[in-house]
C-alpha positions in Angstrom: 4.0 0.6 3.4 4.4 -3.1 3.6 7.4 -3.8 1.2 5.1 -5.2 -1.6 6.4 -2.6 -4.1 3.1 -0.8 -4.2 2.6 2.5 -2.5 5.6 1.9 -0.2 6.8 5.5 -0.7 5.0 8.8 -0.8 6.8 11.0 -3.2 6.4 14.6 -4.5 5.2 13.3 -7.8 6.4 14.0 -11.3 9.2 16.5 -11.1 10.0 16.3 -14.8 9.3 20.0 -15.5 9.3 21.5 -12.0 12.2 21.9 -9.6 11.6 20.6 -6.1 12.5 23.2 -3.5 11.0 21.5 -0.4 9.0 18.4 0.5 8.1 18.1 4.2 5.7 15.8 6.1 4.4 16.5 9.6 2.5 14.4 12.1 -0.7 15.6 13.8 1.3 17.4 16.5 3.2 19.4 13.9 6.4 17.5 14.3 8.4 17.2 11.1 8.8 13.4 10.3 10.3 13.8 6.8 12.1 16.4 4.7 13.9 16.4 1.4 14.8 18.5 -1.6 15.6 15.4 -3.7 12.7 14.5 -6.0 13.8 10.8 -6.1 13.3 10.4 -2.3 10.0 9.6 -0.7 8.6 9.0 2.7 8.4 5.3 3.8 6.2 5.9 6.9 9.1 6.0 9.3 10.9 8.6 11.4 14.4 8.1 12.7 14.1 4.4 11.8 10.9 3.9 13.7 7.6 3.0 11.9 5.1 5.7 12.6 1.5 5.1 13.7 -1.3 4.8 11.2 -3.1 8.1 10.9 -3.3 11.4 9.0 -0.1 13.2 8.2 0.3 16.6 6.5 2.6 17.6 3.7 4.0 20.7 2.1 5.5 20.6 -1.3 7.2 23.7 -2.8 8.3 23.7 -6.4 9.6 26.2 -9.0 7.8 25.9 -12.3 9.5 26.2 -15.7 8.4 29.8 -16.0 10.3 30.4 -12.6 7.2 30.8 -10.4 7.0 29.3 -7.0 4.0 27.0 -6.3 3.2 25.6 -2.9 1.0 22.5 -2.5 -0.4 21.4 0.8 -2.5 18.5 1.8 -2.8 15.4 3.9 -2.1 11.7 3.5 -3.4 8.8 5.5 -0.8 6.2 6.6 -2.2 2.7 6.7 -0.5 -0.3 8.1 
């Protein structure tokens, strides 16, 4: 994130058909640095107003699909500064 309007937020993606239940991001020590259930919110690379160090962070996204099934997506994202 560098406030250029490109990739400044990491969001859960297109929630047009799915309902977001949980979106969490953790640092490499397992500390939660971001959490929301609002699909319009995204992580800006900060925690409690402090910019986080560049590195790998892990996310968990849980959604409910239109046919009422829960789906959990997990992965990692690399924060660059």
